[in-house]
VOGU-3710 file (C-alpha; in Angstrom, 3 decimals, decimal comma):
1> mrpmrlllll> 55,329/28,722/36,776  54,459/32,390/36,156  55,723/32,243/32,550  53,494/29,222/32,083  50,473/31,192/33,290  51,333/34,064/30,969  51,510/31,677/28,029  48,179/30,131/28,950  46,628/33,620/29,094  48,151/34,401/25,714
11> stilpaaafa> 46,753/31,157/24,333  43,228/32,261/25,227  43,554/35,792/23,866  45,005/34,944/20,462  42,315/32,419/19,436  39,644/34,886/20,548  41,129/37,560/18,322  41,378/35,146/15,426  37,830/33,999/16,069  36,652/37,620/15,847
21> qttndevvvr> 37,996/37,731/12,299  35,580/34,969/11,342  32,430/36,507/12,833  31,604/38,183/9,535  31,688/34,730/7,949  29,356/33,292/10,583  26,036/31,729/9,698  23,944/34,031/7,530  21,508/31,414/6,284  18,721/30,737/8,784
31> dpasgardat> 18,553/27,210/10,174  16,523/25,546/7,402  14,825/23,104/9,714  13,459/25,703/12,133  10,905/27,455/9,938  9,643/24,332/8,246  9,103/22,515/11,540  6,984/25,189/13,282  3,714/23,592/12,254  4,746/19,951/12,583
41> paaseaaagp> 3,972/17,353/13,530  1,187/17,965/16,045  -0,451/20,878/14,243  -0,364/19,094/10,896  -1,713/15,800/12,181  -4,467/17,590/14,054  -5,543/19,513/10,979  -9,050/18,657/9,907  -10,001/17,770/6,381  -8,228/15,885/3,627
51> mglvrafdls> -4,448/15,908/3,294  -2,929/18,332/0,839  0,557/19,166/-0,354  1,451/21,337/2,637  0,524/18,745/5,237  2,196/15,966/3,250  5,400/18,028/3,001  5,364/18,807/6,735  4,909/15,145/7,589  7,716/14,118/5,249
61> ldhdaeyrsa> 10,124/16,475/7,023  9,811/14,261/10,088  9,408/10,874/8,411  11,133/10,720/5,028  14,251/8,591/5,417  16,245/10,410/2,746  15,630/13,801/4,309  16,327/12,505/7,815  19,661/11,291/6,476  20,271/14,807/5,124
71> eaefdvnraa> 19,699/16,218/8,603  22,359/13,868/9,940  24,619/15,035/7,116  23,910/18,620/8,222  25,102/17,826/11,759  28,254/16,215/10,359  29,021/19,239/8,164  28,466/21,653/11,057  30,743/19,643/13,318  33,423/19,501/10,611
81> aqqslasylp> 33,184/23,287/10,215  33,742/23,797/13,943  36,934/21,766/13,734  38,545/24,650/11,839  38,537/26,651/15,065  40,957/24,174/16,644  43,670/25,114/14,151  44,556/28,260/16,149  43,879/26,922/19,627  46,762/26,000/21,946
91> sanysmtnip> 47,873/22,409/22,191  49,056/20,800/25,440  51,059/17,634/25,904  52,096/15,590/28,914  54,591/12,756/28,838  56,244/10,562/31,456  59,367/8,564/30,540  61,217/5,953/32,533  64,961/5,777/31,899  66,088/2,291/32,997
101> tdgltrqvfs> 69,815/2,977/32,603  69,728/5,908/35,025  66,794/4,752/37,135  65,075/8,079/36,523  61,523/9,147/35,713  61,110/12,244/33,591  57,787/14,130/33,417  57,296/16,837/30,795  54,299/19,159/30,385  54,336/21,506/27,390
111> vnqpivsler> 51,981/24,060/25,822  52,315/25,422/22,283  50,380/28,374/20,901  50,587/29,396/17,219  51,226/33,123/16,854  51,885/33,651/13,165  50,837/30,888/10,766  49,217/31,669/7,443  48,393/27,995/7,008  46,453/27,828/10,288
121> latlrqrgpr> 44,837/31,203/9,672  43,487/30,047/6,289  42,132/26,917/7,966  40,454/29,010/10,655  38,850/31,307/8,076  37,178/28,298/6,450  34,918/27,934/9,489  32,360/30,529/8,380  31,989/29,359/4,738  31,846/25,702/5,785
131> tryanvvllt> 29,144/26,440/8,362  27,041/28,310/5,808  27,670/25,537/3,301  26,174/23,023/5,745  23,005/25,141/5,946  22,816/25,551/2,177  23,179/21,802/1,645  20,221/21,199/3,961  18,184/23,799/2,056  19,036/21,930/-1,135
141> rqnelaqrmm> 17,815/18,678/0,426  14,572/20,417/1,412  14,071/21,553/-2,171  14,738/18,024/-3,390  12,191/16,702/-0,896  9,616/19,190/-2,190  10,296/18,054/-5,764  10,039/14,369/-4,833  6,798/15,019/-2,974  5,426/16,941/-5,957
151> kavsdyvran> 6,343/14,043/-8,256  4,633/11,465/-6,014  1,503/13,593/-5,588  1,365/14,307/-9,338  1,523/10,590/-10,111  -1,251/9,913/-7,604  -3,474/12,749/-8,841  -2,947/11,764/-12,476  -3,855/8,121/-11,830  -6,723/8,956/-9,470
161> esaklnaakv> -8,358/11,543/-11,725  -7,811/9,372/-14,805  -9,427/6,444/-12,982  -12,470/8,562/-12,152  -12,731/9,863/-15,694  -12,281/6,373/-17,093  -14,987/5,038/-14,742  -17,413/7,650/-16,106  -16,324/6,748/-19,621  -16,913/3,032/-18,927
171> ealeeqsnra> -20,386/3,796/-17,627  -21,229/5,914/-20,692  -19,823/3,320/-23,108  -21,691/0,535/-21,344  -24,894/2,466/-21,794  -24,173/3,003/-25,482  -23,192/-0,675/-25,882  -26,499/-1,807/-24,379  -28,368/0,532/-26,696  -26,460/-0,770/-29,716
181> rklyrgglgt> -27,286/-4,379/-28,846  -30,948/-3,585/-28,357  -31,105/-1,806/-31,684  -29,384/-4,697/-33,421  -31,758/-7,219/-31,905  -34,696/-5,046/-32,925  -33,436/-4,855/-36,475  -32,720/-1,109/-36,259  -28,902/-1,344/-35,974  -25,993/-3,173/-37,473
191> itdarevevr> -23,718/-5,790/-35,980  -20,748/-3,590/-36,881  -21,953/-0,733/-34,655  -22,737/-3,109/-31,803  -19,321/-4,795/-31,935  -17,425/-1,518/-32,322  -19,061/-0,013/-29,248  -18,542/-3,226/-27,294  -14,805/-3,197/-28,123  -14,473/0,401/-26,888
201> flqaranqsl> -16,330/-0,518/-23,697  -14,152/-3,566/-22,965  -10,934/-1,614/-23,627  -11,968/1,120/-21,218  -12,933/-1,398/-18,537  -9,605/-3,213/-18,857  -7,711/0,094/-18,599  -9,469/0,811/-15,303  -7,496/-1,916/-13,527  -4,182/-0,437/-14,678
211> liaernaaas> -5,151/3,049/-13,515  -6,153/1,744/-10,092  -2,829/-0,117/-9,803  -0,927/3,073/-10,696  -2,947/5,030/-8,139  -2,188/2,487/-5,409  1,522/2,521/-6,258  1,641/6,326/-6,081  -0,270/6,249/-2,777  2,321/3,836/-1,392
221> rigsmtgvdv> 5,144/6,201/-2,351  3,405/9,080/-0,593  2,806/6,903/2,451  6,477/5,925/2,616  7,465/9,603/2,637  4,822/10,861/5,092  4,160/7,823/7,263  0,418/8,337/6,721  -1,861/6,356/4,417  -3,562/8,290/1,641
231> apldfvlpkr> -7,336/8,551/2,137  -9,866/8,646/-0,740  -10,547/12,358/-0,202  -6,866/13,345/-0,227  -5,396/15,237/-3,206  -8,701/15,625/-5,063  -8,629/18,217/-7,822  -11,473/20,754/-7,966  -13,541/21,177/-11,115  -11,657/24,363/-11,957
241> lapialsskd> -8,208/25,235/-10,650  -7,347/28,492/-8,930  -5,296/31,019/-10,910  -1,558/31,415/-10,322  -0,584/34,804/-8,907  2,713/35,131/-10,749  4,990/38,013/-9,817  6,792/39,985/-12,485  9,883/38,420/-13,953  12,182/41,129/-12,601
251> algigvpqsp> 10,740/40,968/-9,086  10,936/37,186/-8,903  14,358/37,028/-10,556  15,972/39,026/-7,734  16,092/35,874/-5,646  18,008/33,751/-8,177  21,475/34,713/-6,803  20,290/33,522/-3,376  19,100/30,115/-4,578  20,733/27,158/-2,801
261> qvlsaelser> 22,571/25,887/-5,880  24,141/29,309/-6,524  25,037/29,834/-2,867  26,543/26,353/-2,722  28,755/27,114/-5,722  29,866/30,449/-4,239  30,728/28,882/-0,888  32,608/26,040/-2,588  34,616/28,634/-4,488  35,399/30,461/-1,241
271> vasleaqrar> 36,531/27,293/0,515  38,699/26,306/-2,463  40,317/29,750/-2,437  41,095/29,468/1,279  42,420/25,961/0,724  44,823/27,364/-1,875  45,929/30,001/0,654  46,437/27,276/3,236  48,613/25,299/0,810  50,766/28,377/0,117
281> gsllptvqas> 50,965/29,121/3,846  52,307/25,649/4,520  55,524/26,657/2,719  56,017/29,818/4,799  57,688/30,089/8,210  55,482/29,840/11,294  55,964/31,448/14,676  54,654/29,888/17,866  55,069/30,411/21,592  56,179/27,416/23,608
291> asytltkgrq> 56,349/26,661/27,297  57,513/23,504/28,978  57,865/22,274/32,528  60,173/19,297/33,200  60,476/17,364/36,445  63,367/14,916/36,782  64,423/13,417/40,126  63,161/16,402/42,067  64,708/18,907/39,665  62,343/21,373/37,951
301> isyvgvsvta> 63,166/22,988/34,641  60,855/25,623/33,096  61,141/27,073/29,635  59,172/29,794/27,862  60,133/31,022/24,437  59,243/31,623/20,821  60,137/29,231/18,064  60,280/29,790/14,316  59,777/26,899/11,941  60,686/27,161/8,264
311> pvsvagifhv> 59,446/24,071/6,373  61,259/22,852/3,292  59,164/20,452/1,211  59,254/19,794/-2,512  55,925/17,990/-2,291  54,376/21,158/-0,884  55,148/23,000/-4,108  53,112/20,487/-6,111  50,370/20,680/-3,498  50,180/24,456/-3,987
321> aaasatarrs> 49,848/24,007/-7,765  47,068/21,434/-7,326  45,187/23,619/-4,807  45,439/26,658/-7,096  44,076/24,641/-10,018  41,211/23,409/-7,847  40,402/27,010/-6,884  40,294/28,045/-10,558  38,019/25,104/-11,346  35,679/26,063/-8,486
331> sedrrriqeq> 35,529/29,602/-9,839  34,533/28,371/-13,283  31,981/25,973/-11,771  30,442/28,861/-9,849  30,157/30,945/-13,021  28,643/28,018/-14,912  26,049/27,351/-12,185  25,113/31,034/-11,990  24,564/31,211/-15,740  22,624/27,931/-15,723
341> aevnfaryyg> 20,409/29,220/-12,910  19,560/32,342/-14,909  18,770/30,234/-17,980  16,596/27,818/-15,990  14,759/30,698/-14,338  13,900/32,250/-17,704  12,848/28,844/-19,054  10,587/27,996/-16,121  9,069/31,474/-16,122  8,174/31,106/-19,794
351> lveggreale> 6,759/27,619/-19,192  4,571/28,883/-16,353  3,282/31,800/-18,410  2,574/29,541/-21,403  1,113/26,844/-19,164  -1,427/29,242/-17,705  -2,667/30,162/-21,173  -2,740/26,504/-22,261  -4,736/25,567/-19,165  -7,347/28,185/-19,937
361> gnamaidaae> -7,622/26,806/-23,476  -8,013/23,249/-22,152  -10,769/24,396/-19,793  -12,660/25,880/-22,739  -12,084/22,643/-24,687  -13,696/20,652/-21,846  -16,836/22,784/-22,020  -16,971/22,334/-25,789  -16,414/18,546/-25,512  -19,219/18,153/-22,960
371> lsvsanrksy> -21,561/20,114/-25,185  -20,510/17,891/-28,088  -21,399/14,732/-26,133  -24,808/16,153/-25,214  -25,474/17,292/-28,788  -24,456/13,941/-30,301  -26,692/12,044/-27,894  -29,678/14,178/-28,781  -28,903/13,864/-32,489  -28,563/10,095/-32,050
381> eggvrsnldv> -31,937/9,908/-30,367  -33,385/11,940/-33,238  -31,824/9,607/-35,800  -29,395/12,178/-37,185  -26,189/10,750/-35,645  -24,977/7,187/-35,291  -24,020/5,366/-32,133  -20,350/5,580/-33,127  -20,612/9,368/-33,294  -21,720/9,389/-29,665
391> vnaiqtafev> -18,896/7,004/-28,706  -16,339/9,200/-30,479  -17,663/12,274/-28,672  -17,347/10,459/-25,328  -13,760/9,454/-26,170  -12,909/13,017/-27,172  -14,315/14,389/-23,911  -12,258/11,849/-21,962  -9,064/12,801/-23,802  -9,672/16,535/-23,359
401> knqyinsall> -10,244/16,172/-19,614  -7,140/14,024/-19,309  -5,175/16,664/-21,179  -6,449/19,285/-18,753  -5,214/17,230/-15,785  -1,801/16,607/-17,369  -1,424/20,292/-18,261  -2,343/21,302/-14,713  0,177/18,918/-13,142  2,925/19,974/-15,550
411> ladnylnlql> 2,183/23,618/-14,785  2,300/22,897/-11,040  5,678/21,179/-11,404  7,109/24,079/-13,424  5,642/26,559/-10,943  7,359/24,752/-8,056  10,722/24,644/-9,851  10,419/28,331/-10,748  9,917/29,285/-7,116  12,721/27,085/-5,834
421> iaavpasaai> 15,231/28,501/-8,300  14,108/32,005/-7,252  15,089/31,177/-3,636  11,511/30,901/-2,368  11,588/28,605/0,717  10,397/25,093/-0,037  7,512/25,296/2,460  6,226/28,546/0,920  6,620/27,178/-2,626  4,644/24,047/-1,721
431> enverflfgg> 1,917/26,214/-0,176  1,625/28,282/-3,363  1,382/25,144/-5,505  -1,279/23,694/-3,217  -3,289/26,903/-3,488  -3,175/26,561/-7,261  -3,937/22,846/-7,518  -6,411/22,278/-4,703  -7,695/25,759/-3,870  -10,159/26,171/-6,741
441> dk> -13,917/25,754/-6,887  -15,032/22,290/-5,813
//
């Protein structure tokens, strides 16, 4: 049995040496779930004050069904990557056969250890890229969760702020409608003015029900992702938003090659290249050490040796061609995704820069619209302006404030996408967006 022990020792040394070749391909990407979970769930749920984007995102990491499914997918991908290690590990087999014609029982124990196999080596070298790919996929799912959360919060904020603005508009129009009726009854106004103002008032009041329904629907979506009901003081915009501290384009663009979509394409290209090597290796001879121990009717037979296998397969030739074509396609896909990432980065950076300027212009328009409402009311009281002029000024102020909210939410969405494509972690990107949207003067 000494040769058997030597083979077993050899079977432990060779996989270790092969494993050392893959250490450089070992996990480089930090476990995506570790950093994002540091403050959840206890710290987040214990946080005082209304819920913001950061707390909602932290809660969704533990509750959102789609992301929880992605974590299970992460475990599956990691386990599949570890299976590559088994390609160069020894295999053992035990069999017991009864031979009725001779009345014998034969027991055979064998161990096989690959020594030289380009096919198995290529499979083993896929372990590192596949492990990193599992991490990158989870990072991608985190980014998608951040985008879905931003969309749900934007819908809620838009409906909630529009409902509040519309409520103020309804109150102002109701006041003007009452004035118009009183003037008409006193013989100082016309029926046309009274009816026109009444129509505007009724339209605004009817629209209030739709806005409340949209707000409730958006709150339900947030609740399904976080597991927490949205309170009235959650996600309330300040009167003026905080400025965006935008880094220079060159400084922020350094992270684009490390974005999850680019890394995913690069790792897919690497795996496809190794798969092509594995297909070519399947047509080459393989060398393996073998040892067997046979026991038959008290007789013991031991064998230790080296075997060479030279496969001959026409189908393997076509498999090599298909694997090589797949590798070329993965290379082109990687180049396309890299170029698209650079284009999207430049586009989002320009949208954020232009959005900041547009938001400042909308803020100035709000001040001018409020002054217009005040001036028209005073002119109306002095008999210079009509009731419809006041109503038009109120409508203009409502539209300008709504435009400010829509511009702010669009800017926040572009700001989030810009950071994600620049490889900023999803939790940090959400924190920056929250500082912009909800960190201004109340």
